C-alpha positions in Angstrom: -10.0 3.7 7.4 -7.8 1.2 7.3 -4.6 1.5 5.9 -4.5 -0.9 2.5 -1.7 -3.8 3.5 1.0 -4.6 0.5 3.3 -7.5 0.4 6.3 -8.0 -1.0 7.1 -12.0 -2.4 8.8 -12.4 0.6 6.2 -11.3 2.9 7.7 -8.5 3.8 5.3 -5.8 4.7 5.4 -2.7 1.4 4.7 0.8 2.6 2.1 2.7 0.5 2.4 6.5 0.9 1.7 9.1 -1.5 4.4 11.9 -2.9 4.7 13.7 1.0 5.1 10.2 2.9 1.6 10.5 4.0 -0.5 6.7 4.2 -2.5 6.2 1.5 -5.6 4.4 1.7 -7.1 2.6 -1.5 -11.1 2.8 -2.0 -13.5 1.5 -4.3 -16.1 4.1 -6.3 -18.6 4.2 -3.4 -15.9 5.4 -0.8 -15.3 1.5 0.5 -12.0 0.6 2.1 -10.4 -1.9 0.4 -7.4 -4.1 2.2 -5.0 -5.5 -0.5 -1.6 -7.8 -0.1 0.1 -7.6 -2.8 3.2 -9.5 -4.6 5.7 -6.9 -6.4 7.1 -7.0 -9.6 9.9 -5.4 -11.3 8.9 -2.6 -12.1 8.6 -1.7 -16.2 7.3 1.7 -18.1 3.2 2.5 -18.3 1.6 4.5 -20.3 0.2 7.8 -18.5 -4.0 7.0 -16.7 -4.9 6.8 -13.2 -5.2 9.4 -9.9 -3.5 9.3 -6.9 0.1 9.3 -6.2 1.2 6.3 -4.1 5.1 4.7 -3.6 5.7 1.2 -3.5 8.7 -0.1 -1.8 10.5 -2.6 0.6 12.7 -6.0 0.5 12.9 -7.3 -2.9 10.7 -4.9 -3.7 11.3 -2.3 -7.1 10.3 1.3 -5.0 8.5 3.5 -7.6 6.1 6.4 -7.4 3.3 5.5 -9.2 -0.5 5.4 -8.8 -3.0 2.6 -8.5 -5.9 2.0 -10.9 -7.8 -0.5 -12.7 -7.5 -3.4 -10.7 -8.7 -6.9 -12.0 -10.9 -9.2 -9.8 -10.8 -12.8 -10.1 -13.4 -13.6 -7.0 -14.8 -12.0 -4.1 -12.5 -12.3 -1.3 -11.7 -10.4 2.1 -8.0 -10.0 1.9 -6.8 -11.0 -2.1 -3.4 -11.2 -3.4 -2.2 -8.4 -5.9 0.5 -9.0 -8.7 1.9 -5.9 -9.9 1.9 -6.0 -13.8 3.6 -2.7 -14.1 4.1 0.4 -12.9 5.4 4.0 -13.8 8.3 5.6 -14.6 7.7 7.7 -17.8 5.3 10.2 -17.3 3.6 10.7 -20.8 0.6 13.4 -20.7 -3.4 13.3 -21.0 -5.8 15.4 -20.8 -5.5 15.7 -17.2 -1.9 15.6 -17.0 -1.7 13.0 -14.8 2.2 10.9 -14.8 2.2 8.1 -13.8 0.0 4.7 -12.7 0.7 1.0 -12.2 -2.3 -1.9 -14.2 -2.3 -4.7 -11.2 -4.5 -8.4 -11.6 -6.0 -9.6 -8.9 -4.4 -13.3 -8.7 -5.0 -16.7 -7.0 -3.6 -17.8 -3.2 -1.8 -20.2 -5.0 -0.6 -16.8 -6.3 -0.7 -18.8 -10.4 -2.4 -15.9 -12.8 -6.1 -16.1 -14.6 -5.9 -15.5 -18.1 -7.3 -12.0 -19.0 -10.1 -13.9 -21.3 -11.6 -15.3 -18.0 -11.0 -12.2 -15.8 -14.1 -10.4 -14.8 -15.0 -6.7 -15.1 -12.8 -3.6 -14.4 -13.3 -2.1 -11.2 -11.7 1.2 -10.3 -10.2 1.8 -7.4 -8.8 5.0 -6.5 -5.6 6.3 -4.3 -6.2 8.5 -1.4 -4.1 10.6 0.8 -5.2 9.8 4.0 -8.9 11.4 5.2 -9.2 14.9 6.2 -10.4 15.8 9.1 -13.6 17.4 10.8 -10.7 20.3 12.0 -9.2 21.0 8.9 -12.5 20.8 6.8 -14.3 23.4 8.7 -11.1 26.1 8.3 -11.6 25.0 4.3 -14.9 26.3 4.4 -14.2 29.7 6.5 -11.3 30.4 4.0 -14.3 29.7 1.5 -16.5 31.4 2.6 -13.7 34.7 2.8 -12.7 34.0 -0.8 -16.1 34.4 -1.5 -16.9 37.8 -0.1 -13.5 38.6 -1.4 -15.2 37.7 -4.7 -18.8 39.3 -4.2 -17.0 43.1 -3.1 -15.1 43.0 -6.6 -18.4 42.1 -8.2 -21.1 44.0 -6.7 -18.8 47.1 -7.9 -19.4 46.5 -11.5 -22.8 45.4 -11.5 -25.1 47.1 -13.9 -22.2 49.3 -14.5 -20.5 50.7 -17.0 -17.7 48.4 -18.4 -15.8 46.9 -21.5 -16.5 43.2 -23.0 -13.3 40.9 -24.2 -14.2 38.1 -25.9 -11.9 35.4 -24.9 -10.5 33.0 -27.7 -14.0 30.9 -27.5 -16.4 33.6 -27.8 -17.2 33.5 -24.8 -17.2 36.9 -23.1 -15.1 37.6 -19.9 -15.1 41.0 -18.2 -12.9 43.4 -16.0 -15.4 42.1 -12.8 -14.1 38.2 -13.4 -10.7 38.7 -13.7 -10.6 41.2 -10.4 -12.6 38.8 -8.6 -10.7 35.8 -9.6 -7.1 37.7 -8.4 -8.9 38.9 -4.7 -9.9 35.1 -4.3 -6.6 33.9 -5.3 -4.9 35.8 -3.1 -6.6 35.1 -0.1 -5.8 31.1 -0.9 -2.2 31.5 -1.3 -2.1 33.7 2.1 -3.5 30.7 4.2 -2.5 27.7 1.7 0.5 28.4 0.1 0.8 25.0 -0.6 -2.5 23.9 -2.4 -2.5 24.9 -5.6 -5.1 26.7 -7.3 -7.0 26.7 -11.2 -9.0 29.8 -12.6 -11.3 29.9 -15.2 -9.3 33.5 -15.8 -5.6 32.2 -15.4 -5.7 28.4 -14.9 -3.1 26.8 -12.8 -0.9 28.6 -10.1 1.3 26.0 -7.6 5.0 26.7 -6.3 5.1 22.7 -6.3 4.3 20.2 -9.9 1.2 18.2 -7.8 -0.6 19.7 -4.9 -3.4 17.4 -2.9 -5.2 20.1 -2.3 -6.6 22.4 -5.3 -9.0 25.1 -5.4 -11.4 25.5 -8.6 -12.3 28.9 -9.2 -14.9 30.5 -11.8 -15.6 34.0 -10.6 -18.9 34.8 -12.4 -20.1 31.4 -13.8 -23.2 33.3 -15.8 -20.8 36.1 -17.8 -23.5 36.6 -20.2 -26.2 37.4 -17.1 -24.0 39.3 -15.2 -22.9 41.3 -18.3 -27.2 42.0 -19.2 -28.1 42.7 -15.2 -29.4 39.6 -14.5 -28.7 38.8 -11.1 -28.6 34.6 -12.0 -24.8 34.3 -12.3 -23.2 33.0 -9.4 -18.7 32.6 -7.7 -18.1 29.3 -7.7 -15.3 27.6 -5.4 -14.3 24.2 -5.1 -11.9 22.6 -3.0 -10.2 19.1 -4.2 -8.9 16.4 -2.5 -6.9 14.2 -4.8 -9.4 15.2 -7.8 -12.5 14.5 -6.0 -14.6 18.1 -4.7 -14.7 17.7 -0.6 -16.5 21.5 -0.6 -18.1 23.8 -2.5 -19.5 26.8 -2.7 -22.2 28.2 -4.9 -22.4 32.1 -4.3 -24.5 34.7 -5.8 -23.3 38.3 -4.4 -25.9 40.3 -5.5 -28.9 38.6 -4.0 -26.6 37.5 -1.1 -27.4 33.6 -1.4 -25.0 31.1 -0.3 -25.0 27.3 -0.8 -22.2 25.5 1.3 -21.5 22.2 0.9 -18.9 20.4 2.2 -18.0 16.7 2.4 -19.8 14.9 5.2 -22.6 17.6 5.9 -25.7 19.0 4.9 -25.9 21.0 2.4 -26.7 24.9 3.9 -27.9 28.3 2.4 -27.2 30.9 4.2 -27.0 28.5 6.9 -29.7 26.4 6.7 -30.1 23.3 6.1 -31.5 22.7 2.8 -32.8 19.4 1.0 -33.9 18.4 -3.0 -37.5 17.3 -3.3 -39.1 14.0 -4.1 -40.0 13.6 -7.7 -40.3 10.3 -8.8 -41.0 10.2 -12.6 -39.6 12.3 -15.5 -43.2 13.2 -16.3 -43.2 15.4 -13.3 -40.4 16.7 -13.1 -39.4 20.8 -13.8 -35.7 20.6 -15.5 -33.5 23.8 -17.1 -30.5 24.2 -18.7 -28.5 26.9 -20.0 -29.8 27.3 -23.2 -31.0 24.3 -26.0 -28.4 26.2 -28.3 -25.8 24.8 -26.5 -26.1 21.4 -27.4 -25.1 20.0 -30.6 -24.7 16.0 -32.6 -25.5 13.3 -30.8 -25.7 15.5 -27.4 -28.5 17.4 -28.6 -30.6 14.5 -30.1 -30.4 13.1 -26.0 -31.3 16.5 -24.3 -34.1 16.4 -26.4 -35.2 12.8 -25.7 -35.1 13.9 -22.1 -37.0 17.5 -22.6 -39.7 15.4 -24.6 -40.2 14.2 -21.0 -40.6 16.3 -18.6 -43.4 18.6 -17.5 -41.8 21.8 -17.5 -38.5 22.6 -19.6 -37.0 26.1 -18.0 -33.9 27.6 -19.4 -31.3 30.0 -18.5 -29.4 30.4 -14.8 -26.1 28.3 -15.1 -24.8 27.6 -11.4 -28.3 29.2 -10.1 -30.3 26.6 -11.9 -28.4 24.1 -9.2 -28.8 26.2 -6.6 -32.2 26.4 -6.8 -32.6 22.2 -7.2 -30.5 21.7 -3.8 -33.1 23.8 -2.2 -36.5 22.1 -3.2 -37.4 24.2 -6.4 -36.3 21.9 -9.7 -36.2 18.8 -10.4 -33.5 18.4 -13.2 -30.9 20.4 -14.9 -28.7 18.6 -17.9 -26.3 20.2 -19.3 -23.5 19.4 -21.9 -19.4 21.2 -22.3 -19.1 22.6 -19.2 -15.8 22.8 -18.0 -14.6 21.6 -14.9 -14.9 24.9 -13.3 -18.3 25.2 -14.2 -19.5 22.1 -12.2 -16.7 21.0 -9.8 -18.2 23.0 -7.2 -22.3 22.0 -7.2 -21.2 18.5 -6.4 -20.6 19.2 -2.6 -23.5 21.3 -2.8 -26.3 19.0 -4.5 -25.4 15.9 -2.5 -25.4 17.5 0.6 -29.2 18.1 0.0 -29.7 15.2 -0.7 -29.6 15.2 -4.7 -27.6 13.4 -7.3 -24.7 14.5 -9.7 -22.7 12.5 -12.0 -21.8 12.4 -16.0 -23.9 11.3 -19.0 -23.2 8.2 -18.6 -23.8 7.7 -14.1 -20.7 8.4 -13.3 -18.8 10.5 -10.4 -17.7 13.7 -11.1 -13.8 14.2 -10.8 -10.8 16.0 -12.0 -7.3 15.8 -11.5 -5.5 19.4 -11.8 -2.2 19.9 -12.9 0.3 22.2 -14.6 -0.6 20.5 -17.8 -4.1 19.8 -17.3 -6.6 21.0 -20.0 -10.2 22.1 -19.0 -11.7 19.8 -21.1 -15.6 19.6 -21.5 -17.7 17.3 -19.6 -22.1 16.5 -20.2 -23.1 16.8 -16.6 -27.2 15.7 -15.1 -28.0 16.6 -11.4 -31.2 15.3 -9.7 -33.3 16.1 -6.5 -34.4 12.8 -6.8 -32.8 9.2 -7.5 -35.3 7.8 -9.4 -35.3 10.4 -12.1 -32.0 10.8 -12.4 -32.0 7.3 -13.4 -34.9 7.7 -15.4 -32.9 10.8 -17.0 -30.1 8.6 -17.6 -32.4 6.5 -19.6 -33.6 8.7 -22.1 -30.0 10.1 -22.6 -28.9 6.8 -23.8 -25.4 8.0 -23.4 -22.6 5.5 -24.3 
């Protein structure tokens, strides 16, 4: 992937790097590289938004740490000139805790600004650190497997045994198995990758630094109610994010000893064997799963009912296990509301690597920028084994 090149008003190259000095690559929403040249202007404070840190610097430019977000095109060009209209030196916080952004406008070659009223729709460009190598991915997957093994050893000791159940502030149950398993998982990650951050369901953010390119997101027992009642349809979820994007996902069922592994750029496996979703061209033939119809409310409940009324068979239960079944070709559609990042991030590489699609209810890709200030906000998620019924489900949800 080619490195993005920015230039100041004198034509001098402006290096674009992350906070660690690594080259930053600009890509569009589909992951395609975008090459830009630019004219830097004086830095001015801006509100919080965006994702992926970068540093602009060089002769004639103000060096500031910022993110690149919301670039507006005036017309298609192989090489576009970029004027930075604002960049960040403040750190107001949003739900994702990100600190800075830069609002930019593409200009014509004459450097004449185009009025905003004449600009076409905005599209997002993400500033990402240099691509993770296959060797790194293999190492991450190796440690991810060890993390899942450690959680499984703890969970099996408590499965169908007597133990106390505690209810958190949101009334969701938590057990000693949840907490002990998470601590075992965290210990292994910290031993192998001390510079990586960790965000666990039970204990939130852990990191020696304020930011990290790699963040592990953990849910030791997704489906605690099933675990408590002795049903082996819960799972351990392990996700690794690079700048907010899931590049590794593991769904582990420790009692049945089934493990789905999704790695960016590779085919998903179940216990080492490659798997794929099944084709289903029409919603009327689809098998739909959701954890419970009672978890929907308000507009989300009405949206779900519209989808449910069109499928062949609606089914309930399973939590993350439903997504695992979808990736193996036994289920066609999963629709859920109010999921936290640790509930779905591990699912993304697993489903995509099996040939499926997983997005929010608007059809946008799922990612999450974790930080010490992060709040685990809720997401609406739809996953499908076939692109056709995914689109039909989106059309039925009518989510704005």
